[in-house]
Backbone as ProteinMPNN parsed JSONL, in Angstrom:
{"seq_chain_A": "MFQGLTAAMLKLDGRHFVRDVWPVLEPMLVGSIILGTGAGILVYATLRPLLASLQGRRKRAHADSAEAKGNIVHTFVSASLRNCA", "coords_chain_A": {"N_chain_A": [[0.447, -0.788, 0.079], [2.05, 1.157, 0.571], [3.303, 2.033, -0.603], [3.007, 1.692, -3.033], [1.277, 4.038, -2.188], [3.696, 6.057, -2.403], [4.629, 5.607, -5.258], [2.138, 6.341, -6.5], [1.987, 9.218, -5.402], [4.215, 10.994, -6.306], [4.211, 9.721, -8.745], [2.127, 11.663, -9.619], [-0.086, 10.049, -10.277], [-3.549, 10.937, -10.289], [-5.075, 7.86, -10.28], [-4.114, 6.141, -9.487], [-3.214, 5.935, -6.828], [-6.178, 6.835, -6.611], [-6.663, 3.706, -7.047], [-5.189, 2.545, -5.601], [-4.05, 2.877, -3.576], [-6.467, 4.084, -2.309], [-8.57, 2.476, -0.919], [-7.341, 1.682, 0.811], [-6.745, 3.423, 2.691], [-9.241, 4.636, 3.444], [-10.903, 3.687, 4.787], [-9.435, 4.095, 7.022], [-9.338, 6.325, 7.421], [-11.961, 7.399, 8.629], [-11.499, 6.088, 10.783], [-10.797, 7.159, 12.116], [-11.45, 9.781, 12.417], [-13.508, 9.387, 13.797], [-12.869, 8.815, 16.369], [-11.264, 10.388, 16.992], [-12.828, 12.562, 17.084], [-14.24, 11.653, 19.285], [-12.244, 11.755, 21.427], [-11.785, 14.343, 21.555], [-14.022, 14.814, 22.563], [-14.38, 13.808, 25.125], [-11.974, 14.291, 26.883], [-12.527, 17.093, 27.042], [-14.994, 17.33, 28.731], [-13.197, 16.508, 30.436], [-11.714, 17.919, 30.934], [-13.305, 20.741, 31.699], [-14.476, 20.49, 34.19], [-12.752, 20.547, 36.119], [-11.165, 22.081, 35.756], [-12.106, 24.564, 35.869], [-13.114, 24.232, 38.744], [-10.72, 24.991, 39.277], [-9.887, 27.693, 38.317], [-11.664, 29.149, 40.144], [-11.242, 28.928, 42.397], [-8.553, 30.428, 41.976], [-9.357, 33.377, 41.1], [-10.615, 33.617, 44.412], [-8.464, 32.674, 45.85], [-6.754, 34.908, 45.339], [-8.921, 37.304, 45.23], [-8.572, 36.923, 47.639], [-6.048, 38.009, 49.187], [-5.525, 40.348, 47.808], [-7.125, 41.445, 49.859], [-6.619, 41.137, 52.32], [-3.396, 42.643, 51.286], [-5.036, 45.041, 51.571], [-5.851, 45.59, 53.904], [-4.153, 45.633, 55.063], [-2.573, 48.462, 54.017], [-3.957, 50.306, 54.986], [-4.4, 49.9, 57.644], [-1.63, 50.362, 57.893], [-1.912, 53.0, 57.064], [-3.928, 55.021, 58.466], [-2.787, 54.971, 60.68], [-0.343, 56.244, 60.244], [-1.921, 58.643, 60.042], [-2.696, 58.49, 61.984], [0.023, 59.984, 63.982], [0.512, 61.947, 63.056], [-1.3, 63.732, 64.122]], "CA_chain_A": [[0.228, 0.234, -0.296], [2.898, 2.305, 1.156], [5.335, 1.326, -2.291], [1.601, 2.629, -4.581], [0.905, 5.53, -1.76], [4.476, 6.558, -2.781], [4.61, 5.876, -7.396], [0.652, 8.028, -6.596], [2.347, 11.279, -5.174], [6.111, 10.627, -6.931], [3.505, 10.379, -10.331], [1.091, 12.886, -9.328], [-1.479, 9.737, -10.915], [-4.772, 10.441, -8.957], [-6.225, 7.328, -10.47], [-3.864, 4.537, -9.341], [-3.838, 6.661, -6.208], [-7.886, 5.949, -6.123], [-7.487, 2.103, -7.44], [-4.672, 1.06, -4.588], [-3.889, 3.947, -1.547], [-8.032, 4.653, -1.093], [-9.533, 1.8, -0.287], [-7.14, 0.755, 2.391], [-6.89, 5.174, 3.58], [-10.221, 5.863, 3.473], [-11.695, 3.42, 6.591], [-8.267, 4.589, 8.02], [-9.786, 8.504, 7.787], [-13.318, 7.738, 8.772], [-11.969, 5.498, 11.546], [-10.037, 8.52, 13.132], [-11.655, 11.432, 12.785], [-14.713, 9.158, 14.853], [-11.88, 7.93, 17.369], [-10.438, 11.721, 17.219], [-13.902, 13.302, 17.986], [-14.908, 10.561, 20.656], [-11.313, 11.803, 21.936], [-11.555, 15.627, 21.73], [-15.141, 14.818, 23.499], [-13.993, 12.904, 26.753], [-10.978, 15.829, 27.668], [-13.203, 18.705, 27.185], [-16.206, 17.502, 29.718], [-12.466, 16.191, 32.174], [-10.584, 19.432, 31.465], [-13.387, 21.397, 31.848], [-14.502, 21.501, 35.462], [-11.67, 20.518, 36.467], [-10.546, 23.496, 35.141], [-13.196, 25.491, 36.233], [-12.65, 24.43, 39.672], [-8.916, 25.573, 39.592], [-9.738, 28.674, 38.66], [-12.194, 29.41, 41.139], [-10.04, 29.072, 44.234], [-7.409, 31.111, 42.542], [-9.656, 33.542, 41.692], [-10.802, 33.907, 45.67], [-7.069, 33.646, 46.785], [-6.2, 36.853, 44.335], [-8.879, 38.156, 45.934], [-8.066, 37.466, 49.579], [-4.854, 38.424, 49.117], [-5.841, 42.064, 47.575], [-8.303, 42.618, 50.94], [-5.72, 40.94, 52.843], [-3.118, 43.368, 51.262], [-5.296, 46.599, 51.578], [-6.023, 46.063, 54.86], [-1.809, 46.627, 56.195], [-2.943, 49.977, 53.817], [-5.809, 51.092, 55.584], [-3.345, 50.115, 58.671], [-0.714, 52.004, 57.439], [-2.32, 54.956, 56.356], [-4.793, 55.36, 60.444], [-1.719, 54.848, 62.164], [0.645, 56.957, 59.967], [-3.014, 59.624, 59.751], [-2.663, 58.941, 63.961], [0.585, 60.26, 64.916], [1.05, 63.174, 62.886], [-2.71, 64.659, 64.505]], "C_chain_A": [[1.21, 1.332, 0.188], [2.988, 2.916, -0.487], [3.951, 2.449, -3.478], [1.967, 4.085, -3.763], [2.271, 6.61, -2.197], [4.925, 7.05, -4.504], [3.142, 6.158, -7.3], [1.473, 8.658, -6.919], [3.531, 11.747, -6.585], [5.029, 11.09, -8.692], [2.753, 11.538, -10.831], [-0.081, 11.675, -10.055], [-2.341, 8.935, -9.516], [-5.444, 8.849, -9.114], [-5.858, 5.223, -9.584], [-3.604, 5.159, -7.519], [-5.584, 6.406, -5.34], [-8.049, 4.639, -5.781], [-6.79, 0.965, -6.129], [-4.454, 2.008, -3.46], [-5.075, 3.763, -1.595], [-8.832, 3.128, -1.023], [-9.267, 1.234, 1.04], [-7.508, 2.635, 3.309], [-7.997, 5.418, 3.682], [-10.504, 5.543, 4.979], [-10.471, 3.423, 7.745], [-8.662, 6.128, 8.431], [-10.737, 8.467, 8.631], [-12.945, 6.84, 10.334], [-11.791, 6.795, 12.775], [-10.398, 9.843, 13.393], [-13.419, 10.119, 12.996], [-14.013, 8.951, 16.153], [-11.305, 9.808, 17.602], [-12.069, 12.436, 18.038], [-14.354, 13.075, 19.677], [-14.325, 11.817, 21.714], [-11.473, 12.933, 22.538], [-12.94, 15.482, 23.476], [-14.96, 15.256, 25.477], [-12.621, 14.081, 27.333], [-11.193, 17.325, 27.641], [-13.973, 18.433, 28.644], [-15.104, 16.596, 30.126], [-12.609, 17.253, 32.218], [-11.366, 20.049, 32.06], [-14.245, 22.323, 33.221], [-14.009, 21.397, 36.496], [-11.025, 22.393, 36.058], [-10.956, 25.214, 35.394], [-13.439, 26.123, 37.502], [-11.087, 25.306, 40.199], [-9.241, 27.145, 39.548], [-10.411, 29.784, 39.389], [-11.707, 29.835, 42.015], [-8.677, 30.125, 43.971], [-7.821, 32.635, 42.386], [-10.23, 33.848, 43.024], [-9.58, 34.07, 46.572], [-6.692, 35.43, 46.116], [-7.555, 37.443, 45.505], [-9.281, 38.283, 47.375], [-7.055, 37.963, 49.637], [-5.171, 39.954, 48.879], [-6.496, 42.464, 48.669], [-6.958, 42.076, 51.354], [-4.199, 42.808, 52.674], [-3.855, 45.072, 51.796], [-5.463, 46.648, 52.785], [-4.945, 46.489, 56.066], [-2.039, 47.571, 55.275], [-3.405, 50.631, 54.37], [-4.752, 51.109, 56.57], [-2.684, 50.481, 59.146], [-0.775, 52.904, 57.831], [-2.839, 54.917, 57.942], [-3.614, 54.924, 60.798], [-0.924, 55.366, 61.71], [-0.042, 58.454, 60.101], [-2.703, 60.513, 62.111], [-1.379, 59.594, 64.626], [1.571, 61.781, 63.898], [-0.516, 64.219, 63.351], [-1.763, 65.005, 66.089]], "O_chain_A": [[0.842, 2.498, 0.05], [2.76, 3.944, -1.125], [4.04, 3.405, -4.249], [2.622, 5.009, -4.246], [2.039, 7.811, -2.33], [5.322, 8.132, -4.938], [2.76, 6.245, -8.467], [1.891, 8.883, -8.054], [3.494, 12.601, -7.471], [5.043, 12.086, -9.416], [2.715, 12.137, -11.905], [-1.094, 12.242, -10.464], [-2.318, 7.999, -8.717], [-6.25, 8.498, -8.252], [-6.429, 4.162, -9.329], [-4.114, 4.265, -6.844], [-5.979, 6.047, -4.231], [-8.815, 4.156, -4.947], [-7.081, -0.162, -5.727], [-4.812, 1.643, -2.34], [-5.281, 2.972, -0.674], [-10.05, 3.21, -1.184], [-9.958, 0.708, 1.912], [-8.29, 2.874, 4.229], [-8.174, 6.572, 4.073], [-10.473, 6.278, 5.966], [-10.485, 2.967, 8.888], [-8.373, 6.82, 9.407], [-10.704, 9.325, 9.513], [-13.881, 6.796, 11.133], [-12.388, 7.147, 13.792], [-9.97, 10.705, 14.161], [-14.32, 10.239, 12.166], [-14.769, 8.924, 17.124], [-10.985, 10.132, 18.745], [-12.262, 12.691, 19.227], [-14.623, 13.762, 20.663], [-14.99, 12.551, 22.445], [-11.404, 12.99, 23.766], [-12.863, 15.802, 24.662], [-15.167, 16.094, 26.355], [-12.739, 14.544, 28.467], [-10.528, 18.305, 27.98], [-13.693, 19.136, 29.614], [-15.625, 15.502, 30.34], [-13.295, 17.852, 33.047], [-10.921, 20.357, 33.165], [-14.537, 23.499, 33.44], [-14.384, 21.838, 37.582], [-10.594, 23.5, 36.382], [-10.479, 26.337, 35.234], [-13.723, 27.284, 37.795], [-10.696, 25.945, 41.176], [-8.957, 27.856, 40.512], [-10.05, 30.961, 39.393], [-11.7, 30.994, 42.43], [-7.945, 30.584, 44.848], [-7.188, 33.436, 43.074], [-10.594, 34.999, 42.783], [-9.386, 34.87, 47.488], [-6.49, 36.58, 46.506], [-7.195, 37.972, 46.556], [-9.903, 39.112, 48.04], [-7.133, 38.758, 50.575], [-5.045, 40.73, 49.826], [-6.64, 43.68, 48.795], [-6.025, 42.561, 50.715], [-4.077, 43.707, 53.506], [-3.213, 46.006, 52.276], [-5.284, 47.791, 53.207], [-4.857, 47.117, 57.121], [-1.21, 48.312, 55.803], [-3.218, 51.836, 54.206], [-4.063, 52.129, 56.592], [-2.613, 50.906, 60.299], [-0.134, 53.593, 58.623], [-1.902, 54.747, 58.722], [-3.849, 54.096, 61.679], [-0.027, 55.35, 62.554], [0.694, 59.432, 60.239], [-2.617, 61.509, 62.83], [-1.515, 59.826, 65.828], [2.676, 62.309, 64.024], [-0.679, 65.337, 62.862], [-2.259, 65.719, 66.961]]}, "name": "protein", "num_of_chains": 1, "seq": "MFQGLTAAMLKLDGRHFVRDVWPVLEPMLVGSIILGTGAGILVYATLRPLLASLQGRRKRAHADSAEAKGNIVHTFVSASLRNCA"}
């Protein structure tokens, strides 16, 4: 089959390709599309909730960190203003 593929491609012989190579290549192509689509759906369905959970944790951690930094700055500014008065 691969000798036929190479010969068909080098000679640009479409009839040779359709006659010798396509009967083997077509089922492989159809099967790979079906398996690839199924694998893609499975990976997407698995990763989407995991990544959403991770993103939610990161957002909460960032918000908590920003709140903590805001409290430190607020405390520092309040103490500085009291010392000035």
